[in-house]
N, C-alpha and C positions, 0 to 999 in steps of 0.2 A: 897398353896393356898395363894393367895392376902386378903389383909385386907384394905377394903377402907372406909372411913369415907363420910356420905352423907347428908349434910344438906338441912331440910326440912322445910318451913314453915309452920303456926299452920294448913293452910289446905291442905297442903300435906301430914301434919302428921295424920291429922283426915283419910283420903283417906286411907292410908297406914293401918291404924288403922282398920278401917272398912274393908278394903278386906281382912287382916289376920285373924278378928274376921269371916267372912263372908266364908272364906274359909277354916277356922282352920289350918291355918299354921305361920310359924314364917315367920315378917315382911323380915328378908332375902330373904327367899325362893320365896315371891312374887316379890320382885325387880328381882329376879334371871328369873322367870318364864315370866314377863315384858321385859325384856331385849332378854329372845330368841325369844318374840313372836314379837318384833321389829326387828329383825335380820332375821326370819322368812317373815316378809312382805318384807325386802329389797329384798331374795333370790324370791319369790313371783315375785316381778315387774321384777327381772332380767329375770325370765323365762317367762313372759309374750312378754317381749319386745323384746326377742328373736324370740319367735314364730312370733309374728306381724312383725317384722322385714323379715322373712324367707316368709311368707306368704303375703308380699305385692303386687306381681302381682296376686295373686288370687283373686277372686271375692266371695265375700260370699251373699247368699241367704236370703230374711227377709223370715218371717214365710206367710205374705201373697203370695210372690214370690212359695215356697214348696206348699201351697194349692191348687193353680193356674194349677203345674205340676202335682199334685197328680190326682186332679177331671176332 
């Protein structure tokens, strides 16, 4: 397991302490969760981009268009 040192200014330390108390987790666990969340955001964006690229030629209907077809 790697050990790293992170420098935080006073505001960042307050935020980290608050989150640690709020979630009743160690500060290192809060940082790990944040890293996972950021990484998941990147993966989600990549998945969405792939979907949008594959459906570029397809047309999406607005809610109004769908309701017109139903009624």
